[in-house]
VEXBA-435063 format. One record per residue: residue number from 0; x, y, z of N, C-alpha, C in turn. Coordinates in pm, 1 decimal, always signed. Layout:
residues N
i;n.c1;n.c2;n.c3;ca.c1;ca.c2;ca.c3;c.c1;c.c2;c.c3
NUM;X;Y;Z;X;Y;Z;X;Y;Z
...
//
This chain:
residues 248
i;n.c1;n.c2;n.c3;ca.c1;ca.c2;ca.c3;c.c1;c.c2;c.c3
0;-2220.9;+8236.5;+217.6;-2091.6;+8281.7;+167.2;-2106.4;+8411.7;+89.0
1;-2163.6;+8511.4;+154.3;-2188.1;+8639.9;+90.2;-2130.1;+8751.1;+175.9
2;-2048.3;+8837.4;+112.0;-1999.9;+8958.3;+178.9;-2098.1;+9070.6;+147.6
3;-2135.0;+9146.3;+248.4;-2241.8;+9245.2;+232.9;-2189.0;+9385.3;+262.7
4;-2225.5;+9478.5;+175.2;-2203.5;+9619.9;+202.0;-2335.5;+9691.3;+181.5
5;-2362.5;+9790.5;+265.2;-2485.7;+9867.2;+250.4;-2468.9;+9982.5;+152.9
6;-2351.9;+9996.8;+94.1;-2327.1;+10101.4;-3.9;-2353.8;+10049.0;-145.3
7;-2375.4;+10139.5;-241.4;-2393.3;+10095.8;-380.5;-2262.2;+10048.0;-441.4
8;-2272.7;+9967.2;-544.8;-2154.7;+9908.4;-608.4;-2060.9;+10013.5;-665.5
9;-2113.7;+10129.7;-705.0;-2029.3;+10232.3;-764.9;-1923.4;+10284.8;-668.5
10;-1937.3;+10254.6;-541.1;-1841.2;+10303.0;-442.0;-1714.3;+10217.8;-435.5
11;-1708.1;+10106.8;-513.0;-1603.2;+10009.4;-488.7;-1512.6;+9982.3;-609.0
12;-1389.1;+9948.3;-574.0;-1290.2;+9894.6;-667.6;-1267.9;+9749.5;-630.2
13;-1285.4;+9660.0;-727.1;-1261.7;+9516.8;-707.4;-1141.9;+9476.2;-791.5
14;-1050.1;+9403.2;-730.7;-930.9;+9357.6;-802.6;-916.5;+9206.3;-788.4
15;-878.0;+9143.0;-898.3;-841.2;+9001.9;-896.1;-708.0;+8987.6;-968.7
16;-621.2;+8906.5;-913.2;-487.8;+8884.5;-969.7;-481.4;+8741.9;-1022.5
17;-422.1;+8724.5;-1139.2;-409.7;+8591.4;-1198.1;-343.6;+8495.0;-1100.6
18;-403.3;+8376.2;-1087.7;-350.4;+8267.9;-1003.9;-346.0;+8302.3;-854.8
19;-430.1;+8395.2;-814.2;-442.3;+8432.0;-673.1;-588.4;+8412.1;-633.3
20;-617.6;+8332.8;-530.6;-757.9;+8304.9;-495.4;-830.0;+8422.7;-431.1
21;-757.4;+8527.0;-392.3;-820.6;+8638.6;-321.3;-889.7;+8735.4;-417.3
22;-995.9;+8794.6;-367.3;-1058.4;+8909.7;-431.4;-1036.7;+9028.4;-338.6
23;-980.5;+9135.6;-393.6;-954.6;+9256.0;-314.9;-1067.9;+9355.2;-341.3
24;-1131.5;+9401.1;-235.1;-1244.1;+9493.1;-246.6;-1211.0;+9619.4;-168.0
25;-1203.6;+9730.4;-240.3;-1163.1;+9857.5;-179.3;-1277.4;+9958.2;-186.5
26;-1312.1;+10013.6;-73.7;-1412.8;+10118.7;-67.1;-1346.2;+10250.6;-107.6
27;-1391.3;+10308.8;-218.3;-1331.4;+10431.8;-269.5;-1395.9;+10557.6;-210.6
28;-1510.3;+10540.2;-146.9;-1591.1;+10656.1;-107.5;-1610.1;+10665.2;+43.0
29;-1644.6;+10553.6;+105.5;-1677.0;+10553.6;+247.5;-1561.4;+10509.7;+334.9
30;-1596.2;+10448.3;+447.4;-1495.6;+10412.8;+547.1;-1481.0;+10261.8;+565.3
31;-1522.2;+10183.4;+464.1;-1513.9;+10038.6;+475.5;-1371.6;+9985.3;+458.5
32;-1282.4;+10066.8;+405.1;-1144.1;+10023.5;+388.8;-1128.5;+9920.6;+278.7
33;-1031.6;+9830.9;+295.2;-1001.1;+9728.5;+195.2;-1015.2;+9590.3;+257.3
34;-1088.1;+9502.7;+189.6;-1107.3;+9364.9;+235.5;-1043.0;+9268.4;+135.7
35;-992.0;+9158.0;+187.7;-939.2;+9049.7;+105.5;-1030.9;+8929.2;+125.9
36;-1101.6;+8889.6;+20.3;-1201.5;+8784.3;+29.9;-1148.5;+8654.5;-29.6
37;-1165.4;+8545.1;+43.6;-1127.3;+8412.4;-3.9;-1245.9;+8318.8;+17.7
38;-1281.2;+8242.8;-85.8;-1392.9;+8147.8;-79.1;-1524.9;+8216.2;-44.7
39;-1541.1;+8338.4;-90.6;-1668.1;+8409.5;-77.8;-1736.6;+8406.0;-214.3
40;-1860.5;+8363.6;-217.7;-1927.4;+8338.8;-345.5;-1993.6;+8462.6;-405.0
41;-2043.8;+8550.7;-321.4;-2116.3;+8667.8;-371.2;-2075.7;+8792.7;-293.8
42;-2084.6;+8904.0;-363.2;-2061.2;+9034.2;-302.1;-2188.9;+9114.5;-320.4
43;-2258.8;+9140.7;-209.4;-2389.0;+9206.1;-215.3;-2376.0;+9353.4;-180.1
44;-2416.8;+9437.3;-276.3;-2421.4;+9581.8;-255.7;-2566.8;+9622.7;-236.2
45;-2589.6;+9750.3;-213.4;-2727.2;+9797.0;-194.7;-2806.9;+9792.4;-325.0
46;-2738.3;+9792.1;-440.1;-2807.4;+9797.9;-568.8;-2795.6;+9670.5;-652.3
47;-2702.6;+9582.5;-620.8;-2688.5;+9459.7;-697.7;-2603.4;+9359.8;-620.6
48;-2614.5;+9233.2;-659.7;-2530.5;+9127.3;-604.8;-2442.6;+9073.0;-717.1
49;-2313.2;+9067.3;-692.4;-2217.9;+9026.9;-794.6;-2158.8;+8890.5;-759.8
50;-2179.7;+8789.3;-844.3;-2116.2;+8660.1;-820.0;-1964.2;+8670.9;-840.5
51;-1888.8;+8646.1;-737.6;-1743.7;+8662.1;-746.6;-1678.8;+8552.8;-829.2
52;-1751.1;+8442.8;-853.0;-1695.8;+8337.1;-938.5;-1672.7;+8387.6;-1080.6
53;-1755.8;+8483.0;-1126.8;-1732.1;+8539.8;-1258.7;-1591.2;+8598.5;-1266.8
54;-1552.2;+8666.0;-1161.1;-1424.2;+8737.2;-1160.6;-1308.4;+8639.7;-1141.0
55;-1320.4;+8548.9;-1045.3;-1210.1;+8456.0;-1019.5;-1188.0;+8362.3;-1138.0
56;-1295.5;+8316.5;-1200.0;-1280.2;+8228.6;-1316.5;-1212.8;+8302.0;-1432.5
57;-1251.0;+8426.6;-1452.3;-1190.6;+8504.9;-1560.4;-1044.3;+8533.4;-1531.8
58;-1012.3;+8563.3;-1406.6;-873.7;+8592.9;-1370.0;-781.8;+8472.8;-1390.1
59;-840.3;+8354.0;-1397.6;-760.3;+8232.9;-1414.3;-776.6;+8169.8;-1552.0
60;-836.2;+8244.8;-1645.6;-848.2;+8196.8;-1783.3;-725.9;+8237.1;-1863.3
61;-696.7;+8158.8;-1966.9;-587.5;+8195.8;-2056.0;-627.8;+8319.8;-2135.7
62;-526.8;+8395.0;-2176.2;-552.6;+8523.5;-2242.2;-636.7;+8507.3;-2368.1
63;-610.6;+8403.8;-2447.7;-683.5;+8387.1;-2573.8;-833.4;+8371.7;-2550.8
64;-871.0;+8305.7;-2443.0;-1013.4;+8287.4;-2413.3;-1078.9;+8421.3;-2382.1
65;-1011.5;+8502.2;-2303.2;-1065.4;+8634.5;-2269.6;-1073.4;+8722.0;-2393.9
66;-971.1;+8715.5;-2477.1;-970.2;+8796.8;-2598.4;-1083.5;+8757.5;-2693.1
67;-1121.6;+8630.5;-2694.4;-1232.5;+8589.1;-2780.8;-1362.9;+8655.1;-2738.7
68;-1379.1;+8682.3;-2609.6;-1498.5;+8753.6;-2561.8;-1486.2;+8902.8;-2591.1
69;-1366.4;+8957.9;-2573.0;-1342.9;+9098.0;-2610.5;-1384.0;+9119.8;-2755.8
70;-1347.3;+9023.1;-2842.9;-1378.0;+9036.3;-2984.7;-1527.8;+9038.8;-3012.3
71;-1606.8;+8964.2;-2935.5;-1752.0;+8968.4;-2954.4;-1805.8;+9108.9;-2929.1
72;-1751.4;+9175.5;-2828.9;-1794.4;+9311.7;-2797.3;-1749.1;+9412.3;-2903.5
73;-1620.0;+9409.9;-2935.1;-1568.6;+9514.4;-3024.9;-1622.4;+9499.3;-3166.5
74;-1641.3;+9375.7;-3210.9;-1691.1;+9354.1;-3346.8;-1843.1;+9353.7;-3350.8
75;-1905.5;+9284.9;-3256.8;-2050.0;+9271.2;-3261.4;-2126.2;+9391.3;-3210.2
76;-2074.3;+9455.0;-3104.7;-2145.9;+9567.6;-3043.9;-2080.1;+9702.0;-3072.4
77;-1964.9;+9699.3;-3138.9;-1894.9;+9823.1;-3174.1;-1863.3;+9906.3;-3050.2
78;-1820.5;+9837.0;-2944.5;-1777.3;+9906.5;-2823.4;-1681.1;+9818.4;-2745.8
79;-1609.0;+9880.3;-2654.4;-1526.4;+9803.5;-2562.1;-1617.1;+9724.9;-2469.0
80;-1570.2;+9612.5;-2415.9;-1650.1;+9541.8;-2316.3;-1658.8;+9623.4;-2187.5
81;-1767.9;+9608.7;-2116.6;-1769.4;+9653.4;-1977.5;-1712.0;+9539.8;-1894.0
82;-1645.5;+9572.1;-1784.8;-1570.8;+9471.8;-1709.4;-1659.9;+9361.6;-1653.3
83;-1779.5;+9396.1;-1608.8;-1868.5;+9294.9;-1551.5;-1919.8;+9201.0;-1660.6
84;-1958.5;+9256.2;-1773.6;-2003.2;+9172.2;-1884.7;-1893.9;+9079.6;-1933.6
85;-1773.1;+9132.3;-1943.6;-1659.4;+9049.9;-1985.7;-1638.5;+8934.3;-1888.8
86;-1646.8;+8962.6;-1758.7;-1627.5;+8857.5;-1658.7;-1737.7;+8752.2;-1668.5
87;-1860.2;+8796.8;-1690.2;-1971.4;+8701.6;-1699.8;-1950.4;+8603.8;-1815.4
88;-1925.8;+8655.9;-1935.4;-1913.8;+8568.5;-2052.0;-1785.7;+8486.0;-2047.9
89;-1678.2;+8541.3;-1995.3;-1553.9;+8464.8;-1982.8;-1570.5;+8349.5;-1884.7
90;-1647.6;+8372.1;-1779.2;-1671.9;+8264.2;-1682.6;-1753.8;+8151.7;-1746.0
91;-1837.6;+8186.5;-1844.6;-1912.0;+8084.4;-1916.6;-1818.0;+7992.3;-1995.2
92;-1714.4;+8051.2;-2052.8;-1612.0;+7969.4;-2118.9;-1545.2;+7876.6;-2018.1
93;-1514.5;+7931.0;-1901.3;-1450.0;+7850.4;-1796.8;-1540.0;+7735.8;-1751.8
94;-1671.9;+7753.7;-1763.2;-1766.2;+7649.6;-1724.2;-1784.7;+7543.9;-1832.8
95;-1713.9;+7560.2;-1944.6;-1716.1;+7457.2;-2047.8;-1803.5;+7485.9;-2167.6
96;-1870.0;+7600.8;-2171.7;-1950.0;+7634.1;-2289.4;-1857.9;+7671.0;-2405.1
97;-1897.3;+7634.9;-2525.0;-1817.6;+7668.2;-2642.3;-1837.9;+7813.9;-2679.9
98;-1742.4;+7868.6;-2754.2;-1755.5;+8007.2;-2800.1;-1877.1;+8022.3;-2890.3
99;-1904.5;+7921.6;-2973.3;-2021.7;+7928.0;-3061.7;-2150.6;+7933.4;-2980.6
100;-2157.9;+7854.9;-2874.6;-2275.9;+7853.6;-2789.2;-2290.9;+7987.8;-2717.2
101;-2178.3;+8039.6;-2667.1;-2180.5;+8169.6;-2599.3;-2222.5;+8279.6;-2696.1
102;-2172.4;+8272.6;-2819.1;-2207.1;+8373.5;-2918.9;-2356.9;+8376.4;-2944.2
103;-2420.0;+8258.9;-2948.2;-2565.4;+8254.0;-2967.7;-2637.5;+8323.1;-2851.9
104;-2594.3;+8296.0;-2730.2;-2656.1;+8360.1;-2613.4;-2626.6;+8509.1;-2610.2
105;-2503.9;+8545.5;-2642.4;-2460.9;+8685.4;-2641.6;-2548.0;+8768.5;-2734.9
106;-2570.3;+8717.6;-2856.6;-2644.8;+8795.1;-2955.3;-2795.7;+8783.3;-2938.8
107;-2838.7;+8706.2;-2840.0;-2980.6;+8700.9;-2806.8;-3017.6;+8798.5;-2695.4
108;-2918.1;+8868.2;-2638.7;-2945.0;+8963.6;-2531.9;-2996.3;+9095.1;-2589.4
109;-3037.7;+9184.5;-2501.3;-3111.1;+9303.6;-2542.3;-3031.2;+9396.0;-2633.8
110;-2905.7;+9423.8;-2598.9;-2828.9;+9523.1;-2674.8;-2807.1;+9481.7;-2820.1
111;-2754.6;+9361.0;-2848.5;-2737.8;+9322.8;-2988.8;-2870.7;+9299.5;-3060.9
112;-2972.7;+9254.9;-2988.0;-3102.8;+9236.4;-3052.3;-3156.8;+9369.1;-3103.4
113;-3137.9;+9474.5;-3024.0;-3180.8;+9607.3;-3067.8;-3097.5;+9657.6;-3185.6
114;-2970.6;+9617.3;-3189.8;-2880.0;+9664.0;-3295.1;-2901.0;+9588.5;-3426.2
115;-2927.3;+9458.2;-3414.9;-2942.8;+9373.8;-3534.0;-3079.7;+9304.8;-3528.4
116;-3184.2;+9381.4;-3543.6;-3318.0;+9325.1;-3535.6;-3340.5;+9216.2;-3638.4
117;-3430.3;+9125.2;-3606.0;-3458.6;+9012.8;-3696.1;-3515.3;+9059.0;-3830.2
118;-3567.2;+9181.9;-3833.0;-3626.0;+9231.3;-3957.5;-3520.7;+9274.8;-4059.5
119;-3393.9;+9285.1;-4015.2;-3287.4;+9322.9;-4109.2;-3269.3;+9214.0;-4214.1
120;-3263.0;+9253.9;-4340.3;-3230.4;+9157.6;-4445.5;-3086.1;+9111.3;-4429.4
121;-3052.8;+9001.1;-4492.5;-2915.5;+8951.4;-4485.7;-2818.6;+9056.4;-4539.5
122;-2857.2;+9125.8;-4643.7;-2769.4;+9228.6;-4702.2;-2744.5;+9341.0;-4602.9
123;-2850.5;+9391.4;-4541.3;-2834.0;+9501.6;-4446.2;-2761.6;+9455.7;-4320.1
124;-2786.1;+9331.3;-4279.6;-2714.1;+9277.0;-4164.6;-2564.2;+9273.3;-4192.6
125;-2525.0;+9223.1;-4308.0;-2382.6;+9214.6;-4343.0;-2321.0;+9353.9;-4350.5
126;-2393.0;+9448.1;-4409.2;-2340.6;+9584.9;-4418.6;-2317.8;+9644.3;-4279.5
127;-2412.3;+9625.7;-4190.6;-2401.0;+9680.4;-4055.5;-2290.3;+9609.6;-3978.9
128;-2280.3;+9479.1;-3995.7;-2177.1;+9402.3;-3927.2;-2037.3;+9443.8;-3972.8
129;-2017.9;+9463.3;-4101.3;-1888.9;+9510.1;-4152.6;-1854.1;+9646.4;-4094.3
130;-1952.5;+9735.3;-4091.1;-1927.3;+9870.0;-4038.1;-1884.8;+9863.0;-3892.3
131;-1950.5;+9780.3;-3813.5;-1917.3;+9769.7;-3671.7;-1786.0;+9696.2;-3647.7
132;-1764.4;+9587.4;-3720.2;-1648.3;+9502.3;-3694.8;-1521.0;+9555.8;-3760.1
133;-1533.2;+9606.4;-3883.4;-1414.5;+9643.1;-3961.2;-1409.9;+9790.9;-3997.1
134;-1513.6;+9865.6;-3963.3;-1512.4;+10008.5;-3989.8;-1522.3;+10044.5;-4135.9
135;-1581.8;+9957.4;-4214.3;-1593.0;+9984.2;-4358.4;-1711.8;+9909.1;-4416.4
136;-1745.0;+9943.1;-4541.7;-1848.1;+9868.8;-4614.1;-1786.6;+9740.3;-4668.4
137;-1866.5;+9636.5;-4688.4;-1810.6;+9513.8;-4746.1;-1769.9;+9534.6;-4890.9
138;-1660.3;+9471.6;-4930.1;-1626.7;+9468.6;-5072.7;-1729.4;+9380.6;-5143.0
139;-1742.4;+9397.9;-5273.8;-1849.6;+9330.9;-5348.3;-1842.6;+9179.4;-5333.4
140;-1723.8;+9123.2;-5351.2;-1710.2;+8977.3;-5346.2;-1733.7;+8924.5;-5205.0
141;-1672.6;+8991.0;-5106.8;-1687.9;+8947.8;-4968.5;-1831.8;+8960.5;-4921.4
142;-1895.5;+9073.2;-4956.0;-2033.7;+9092.7;-4915.9;-2125.3;+8988.0;-4976.5
143;-2107.2;+8960.4;-5105.5;-2191.0;+8860.9;-5173.4;-2171.5;+8723.0;-5112.3
144;-2048.1;+8689.6;-5078.6;-2018.9;+8559.1;-5018.3;-2092.8;+8542.6;-4885.9
145;-2080.1;+8641.9;-4797.8;-2140.7;+8629.2;-4665.4;-2293.4;+8636.1;-4671.0
146;-2346.8;+8717.4;-4760.3;-2492.2;+8722.7;-4775.1;-2545.8;+8585.5;-4815.1
147;-2476.9;+8521.7;-4908.5;-2519.1;+8387.9;-4951.8;-2506.2;+8286.5;-4838.2
148;-2397.0;+8295.6;-4761.3;-2377.5;+8202.5;-4649.8;-2489.2;+8215.8;-4546.5
149;-2532.2;+8338.5;-4521.0;-2639.3;+8360.7;-4423.3;-2774.7;+8318.3;-4479.6
150;-2801.9;+8355.0;-4604.5;-2932.5;+8321.8;-4664.3;-2950.9;+8171.8;-4681.2
151;-2843.0;+8098.7;-4705.8;-2853.2;+7953.3;-4722.8;-2843.6;+7878.5;-4590.4
152;-2817.6;+7951.6;-4481.4;-2809.8;+7888.4;-4350.0;-2677.2;+7824.2;-4318.7
153;-2578.0;+7843.7;-4403.8;-2445.5;+7787.0;-4375.5;-2378.5;+7855.5;-4256.9
154;-2409.2;+7983.5;-4237.8;-2355.9;+8059.5;-4124.8;-2472.5;+8130.3;-4057.0
155;-2490.0;+8105.9;-3927.5;-2593.3;+8175.5;-3852.2;-2549.4;+8317.9;-3821.5
156;-2644.5;+8405.4;-3799.7;-2608.9;+8543.8;-3770.6;-2526.9;+8555.8;-3642.3
157;-2556.2;+8471.1;-3544.7;-2480.6;+8477.0;-3419.4;-2338.7;+8424.4;-3435.9
158;-2313.8;+8347.4;-3541.9;-2179.3;+8295.0;-3569.1;-2101.7;+8382.7;-3666.4
159;-2169.4;+8480.6;-3723.8;-2108.4;+8556.7;-3832.7;-1986.8;+8636.1;-3787.5
160;-1993.3;+8694.4;-3669.1;-1884.7;+8783.3;-3627.5;-1754.4;+8707.1;-3602.6
161;-1763.6;+8589.6;-3541.1;-1641.0;+8512.0;-3521.3;-1584.5;+8467.2;-3656.1
162;-1672.6;+8434.9;-3750.5;-1625.9;+8396.8;-3883.6;-1561.9;+8515.4;-3955.6
163;-1623.4;+8633.2;-3944.3;-1570.0;+8753.1;-4008.8;-1434.6;+8790.7;-3949.6
164;-1422.1;+8782.1;-3816.6;-1295.2;+8812.0;-3750.5;-1187.2;+8714.9;-3794.6
165;-1221.7;+8586.6;-3796.9;-1124.1;+8485.5;-3838.3;-1077.6;+8510.1;-3981.5
166;-1172.1;+8546.8;-4069.3;-1135.6;+8574.1;-4207.7;-1046.2;+8696.1;-4220.8
167;-1073.9;+8799.6;-4143.1;-993.3;+8921.4;-4149.1;-851.2;+8897.1;-4099.6
168;-836.2;+8804.9;-4003.3;-704.7;+8778.3;-3945.3;-629.0;+8665.7;-4016.9
169;-694.1;+8599.2;-4107.3;-628.9;+8490.5;-4181.9;-523.7;+8547.2;-4277.0
170;-428.4;+8463.7;-4320.5;-327.5;+8511.2;-4415.6;-387.6;+8569.0;-4543.4
171;-506.5;+8523.1;-4578.4;-572.5;+8574.7;-4699.2;-650.6;+8702.5;-4672.7
172;-661.4;+8742.6;-4546.1;-734.3;+8864.4;-4513.4;-651.8;+8988.8;-4540.2
173;-717.4;+9103.2;-4533.8;-648.2;+9229.1;-4559.3;-573.5;+9277.9;-4435.9
174;-454.9;+9332.4;-4457.0;-374.2;+9379.8;-4344.1;-441.3;+9496.4;-4272.1
175;-512.4;+9581.0;-4347.0;-579.3;+9695.1;-4284.6;-690.0;+9646.9;-4190.1
176;-764.3;+9544.2;-4231.9;-869.3;+9489.9;-4145.7;-809.9;+9427.8;-4019.9
177;-701.4;+9352.7;-4036.7;-636.4;+9288.7;-3921.8;-585.1;+9393.2;-3823.6
178;-528.2;+9502.2;-3876.3;-477.4;+9608.0;-3789.3;-590.8;+9679.4;-3717.2
179;-700.0;+9701.0;-3787.0;-816.5;+9765.5;-3725.8;-868.5;+9682.8;-3608.5
180;-881.0;+9553.2;-3629.7;-927.8;+9465.1;-3522.9;-829.3;+9460.7;-3407.1
181;-700.1;+9455.9;-3438.7;-598.0;+9453.4;-3333.5;-603.0;+9580.3;-3249.6
182;-624.3;+9692.6;-3315.8;-632.3;+9819.9;-3243.0;-755.1;+9823.7;-3151.8
183;-869.4;+9778.9;-3205.2;-991.7;+9778.4;-3124.4;-977.8;+9682.0;-3006.9
184;-915.6;+9568.3;-3030.5;-896.9;+9471.6;-2923.6;-807.0;+9527.4;-2813.9
185;-698.0;+9592.4;-2853.2;-606.2;+9650.9;-2754.8;-676.3;+9756.7;-2670.6
186;-755.4;+9841.5;-2736.1;-828.8;+9944.3;-2662.1;-934.2;+9881.9;-2571.1
187;-999.4;+9776.2;-2618.5;-1100.8;+9708.9;-2538.6;-1042.9;+9642.2;-2415.6
188;-926.2;+9579.5;-2430.7;-860.3;+9516.0;-2316.9;-818.2;+9620.6;-2214.2
189;-764.7;+9730.6;-2260.1;-719.6;+9834.6;-2166.9;-837.7;+9890.7;-2087.6
190;-950.2;+9909.2;-2156.0;-1068.4;+9964.5;-2090.1;-1124.7;+9867.5;-1986.7
191;-1144.8;+9741.0;-2025.4;-1221.1;+9648.1;-1942.5;-1136.4;+9563.3;-1849.6
192;-1012.6;+9534.4;-1887.1;-926.5;+9447.8;-1806.1;-829.5;+9530.7;-1721.9
193;-750.9;+9614.0;-1789.2;-648.8;+9691.6;-1717.7;-712.3;+9794.1;-1625.0
194;-803.3;+9875.9;-1678.6;-869.6;+9977.3;-1596.3;-998.3;+9925.4;-1533.2
195;-1054.4;+9819.5;-1588.1;-1170.7;+9756.8;-1525.0;-1296.1;+9841.2;-1521.4
196;-1317.3;+9922.5;-1623.1;-1431.4;+10014.6;-1621.9;-1559.6;+9942.6;-1664.4
197;-1672.1;+9991.7;-1613.6;-1799.9;+9923.2;-1633.1;-1907.8;+10009.8;-1697.5
198;-1876.5;+10134.5;-1728.4;-1974.8;+10226.7;-1783.9;-1986.2;+10204.0;-1935.4
199;-2104.6;+10164.9;-1981.2;-2124.0;+10128.2;-2121.3;-2110.7;+10249.2;-2213.3
200;-2158.8;+10365.3;-2171.0;-2142.7;+10485.4;-2254.0;-1994.8;+10518.4;-2273.1
201;-1916.6;+10504.6;-2169.0;-1772.0;+10525.3;-2181.1;-1710.8;+10422.2;-2276.1
202;-1759.4;+10300.0;-2268.7;-1706.9;+10193.7;-2355.7;-1729.9;+10227.5;-2502.4
203;-1844.9;+10284.6;-2532.6;-1871.4;+10325.3;-2671.0;-1783.6;+10443.4;-2711.7
204;-1766.9;+10538.1;-2622.0;-1686.7;+10656.7;-2653.2;-1541.8;+10619.7;-2681.7
205;-1486.3;+10529.6;-2603.1;-1347.3;+10487.4;-2623.2;-1332.3;+10414.0;-2755.4
206;-1424.8;+10323.1;-2783.6;-1416.2;+10246.4;-2907.4;-1428.1;+10336.2;-3030.4
207;-1507.4;+10440.8;-3020.0;-1528.2;+10529.4;-3135.1;-1401.7;+10603.3;-3176.1
208;-1304.1;+10609.6;-3088.6;-1177.5;+10677.6;-3118.1;-1088.4;+10591.3;-3206.7
209;-1106.2;+10460.5;-3201.7;-1012.7;+10367.2;-3264.2;-1033.4;+10361.4;-3414.9
210;-922.1;+10368.9;-3487.9;-919.0;+10352.8;-3632.9;-810.9;+10250.5;-3667.1
211;-775.8;+10241.2;-3794.1;-668.0;+10152.0;-3836.2;-530.3;+10208.9;-3803.6
212;-525.0;+10332.6;-3754.9;-398.1;+10394.4;-3716.8;-356.7;+10348.8;-3577.0
213;-231.6;+10310.6;-3562.1;-180.3;+10269.0;-3431.7;-191.0;+10383.6;-3331.4
214;-176.3;+10505.7;-3378.9;-184.9;+10621.8;-3289.4;-320.8;+10632.8;-3221.6
215;-423.5;+10578.9;-3285.6;-557.6;+10588.3;-3227.6;-569.1;+10506.3;-3099.0
216;-487.2;+10401.9;-3085.8;-489.8;+10321.4;-2963.5;-442.3;+10404.9;-2845.1
217;-336.4;+10482.6;-2866.4;-286.7;+10569.8;-2760.0;-392.0;+10673.2;-2721.7
218;-462.4;+10726.8;-2821.7;-568.7;+10823.8;-2793.0;-682.4;+10758.6;-2714.4
219;-716.6;+10634.9;-2750.0;-822.3;+10563.1;-2677.9;-779.8;+10534.2;-2534.3
220;-653.8;+10501.6;-2514.8;-604.2;+10477.2;-2378.9;-605.4;+10606.1;-2296.7
221;-569.1;+10716.0;-2359.0;-574.1;+10843.8;-2287.2;-716.5;+10874.6;-2241.7
222;-813.7;+10848.0;-2329.3;-952.7;+10872.8;-2291.7;-996.7;+10776.5;-2181.0
223;-950.7;+10651.6;-2189.4;-981.3;+10554.3;-2083.9;-923.5;+10599.1;-1950.6
224;-799.1;+10648.4;-1953.5;-737.6;+10698.1;-1830.2;-817.3;+10814.6;-1770.8
225;-868.5;+10900.7;-1857.8;-949.6;+11013.4;-1809.4;-1078.3;+10962.1;-1743.8
226;-1140.5;+10863.0;-1806.2;-1260.3;+10803.8;-1746.2;-1226.4;+10735.4;-1614.0
227;-1111.0;+10669.7;-1607.6;-1070.7;+10601.5;-1484.0;-1051.7;+10701.2;-1370.1
228;-998.4;+10817.5;-1401.5;-984.6;+10922.1;-1299.7;-1122.0;+10967.4;-1250.0
229;-1215.8;+10982.0;-1341.7;-1351.9;+11019.2;-1303.2;-1414.2;+10912.0;-1214.3
230;-1392.8;+10785.8;-1251.2;-1449.9;+10673.9;-1175.1;-1391.7;+10663.5;-1035.1
231;-1273.9;+10721.8;-1014.4;-1207.3;+10713.5;-883.8;-1247.4;+10825.4;-789.2
232;-1311.6;+10929.6;-841.3;-1348.0;+11043.5;-758.0;-1474.2;+11013.6;-677.5
233;-1480.2;+11054.0;-552.7;-1598.5;+11024.5;-469.3;-1729.8;+11073.6;-529.3
234;-1729.3;+11191.0;-590.2;-1854.2;+11248.4;-640.4;-1900.4;+11186.8;-772.4
235;-1811.6;+11114.9;-840.4;-1847.4;+11055.1;-970.0;-1803.1;+10909.2;-976.9
236;-1794.2;+10846.9;-861.3;-1741.7;+10711.4;-852.5;-1823.3;+10611.9;-935.3
237;-1754.2;+10516.3;-994.2;-1815.7;+10408.0;-1071.0;-1755.4;+10276.2;-1023.6
238;-1832.8;+10167.9;-1034.6;-1779.6;+10035.3;-1005.1;-1664.0;+10004.1;-1099.4
239;-1552.4;+9958.1;-1042.9;-1434.2;+9920.1;-1120.9;-1398.3;+9776.4;-1085.1
240;-1373.7;+9693.9;-1187.0;-1336.1;+9554.0;-1166.6;-1211.8;+9526.1;-1249.9
241;-1096.9;+9529.8;-1185.7;-968.6;+9515.0;-1255.2;-918.6;+9371.6;-1246.6
242;-863.8;+9322.6;-1356.6;-799.5;+9192.2;-1364.7;-650.9;+9214.8;-1388.9
243;-566.8;+9171.9;-1296.4;-424.5;+9203.2;-1301.8;-344.2;+9079.1;-1340.4
244;-256.0;+9095.4;-1439.8;-171.8;+8986.8;-1484.2;-241.6;+8883.6;-1569.3
245;-355.7;+8919.9;-1625.5;-436.0;+8825.0;-1702.0;-405.0;+8833.8;-1850.3
246;-411.8;+8953.9;-1906.6;-380.4;+8977.0;-2048.4;-270.4;+9080.6;-2054.1
247;-162.0;+9049.0;-2123.0;-48.2;+9140.6;-2128.9;-46.2;+9211.8;-2262.8
//
């Protein structure tokens, strides 16, 4: 149950629509045209094989589940998700893994391990996490609280970001922090879900535009649109995986 193309993955646009079993695969560069795949398990390119279950499972997940994975990227990695990574982790939720379990696996991968090495003290970890997640240094009381929670083992480092996000969005959290997270989430969804982009450097560039200002979301979307145009050109084509009707 594998569809095969001899071209690299960057030549293709993949689309999945919520509550639709088909996967639409469009050749942007060559002469393969557009295929509609049903009950096909893998899509094999010359450079990689993509399990299509990641995409179909994500396309049929509720929006809140997908957003919880977006939040791991924007807060933990300080970038928008790439579409393939988002589909992989969202499909793990669909398979019944808890967000806490996924968070442990997520932060054990190469990118976050390089960002938050085990040698970081709890204080430096909290400072770096605040900067990435909320765009600011921790306040004295908040920083002291989280440092103690980590040092005493009440909160694991892999669980810290979901706890920090929940605290920022709680009624007792600051409105500026909540707005900052909302802006980053909106930009992340537009990049990875609406436009379906997969280039990690682009994901960082888009996220870096976002601030607590609502206007920054429009600027991030404009930059995403520019990247999407680049990804659509034959000479600079990139793999695109769009999810339609999933998150509004």
